[in-house]
N, C-alpha and C positions, 0 to 999 in steps of 0.2 A: 505493500499500498504506500502511497505518496506520504513524503513527511512535509515537503512546503506547500505554501499558498499556491505558486505557480504550477507546482505539480498537480494538486487538486485541481485546478483549471484546466489544464492539460488534458486530465482524464474526463472531466466533465464534456469537454469540447471533443475527444476523442469518441466517445459514446455517444454523443448528438450525431457527428457524423457516420458512426457505422450505422447507427438506426434509419437515418435518411438514405447512406449509400443501399442499404438492405431493401426499402422500399423501391425505391428507383429501379434496381435490378428486378425485384418481382412484378413491377408493373411491366417492363419488358418481356419478361419471361410470361406473364400472362397474355400480353397483346400475341405475343408469337403464338402459343396454344390455340389462340382465339382464330387465327388466321388458320393454322393446320386443322382443325375441327369445320371451319367454313368451306375448306377445300375438299375435305370427305364427303360434303353434302353437295347439293346438285343447284342451289340456288345461287347464280352467279352474280343477283344484285347483294345478296348477302357478303360474298366474297370482297367483291370490289369495297363496300362499305367497311369490313374488316381490315383489309388492306391498308386502306387510307388511314384509318384510325391507328394503327399498328405503327404508319410509318410518320406518324404525327408524334406518337410516344416515342420513337425511337430519335425523331429529330430533336424534341425536346430533352432528352436522354443526355444527347450529345451535345446540345448547345449548354447544358448545365455542368459539362463536364463529367458526367456519371459514367459515362462511356466515350471513347475516341471517336472521334467524326468518321475517321475510315472505317471503323468496326459498325457503326449505324449504316453508311453507305453500302457496307458488303453484305449486311443482313437485307437492306431494302432491295438490294440487287436479287440475290437469291429468292427472297419472296416473290418478286417481280417473273421470276424464271420460272418459278412453280406454279404462279396463276397462269402465265401463259402456255405452260405446257398440259395444265388442266382445261384451259379452254380449248387447247387444239385436240386433246384427245377424242372428244365427243363427235369433233368434225370429222375425225379419218375413220369412224364406222360407217 
């Protein structure tokens, strides 16, 4: 345990940041899972809406520094590829 006042403050700040980071990572994870479940369904409107919301969550997380901007871009790119593949799949049948 900390002994000095500054060490106690550092402990409080670290805990607060840890909880904020955890919440931000959880939002990203939940949004990505929502896209996966939407892709499993057949409703294209729901997929488009979910992807749009997920991209907004990723952009917000990147802007605030919770994840790197390139990581957000990479995830968005992979989501777009999955959506495009899912849209092309029924047309091929």
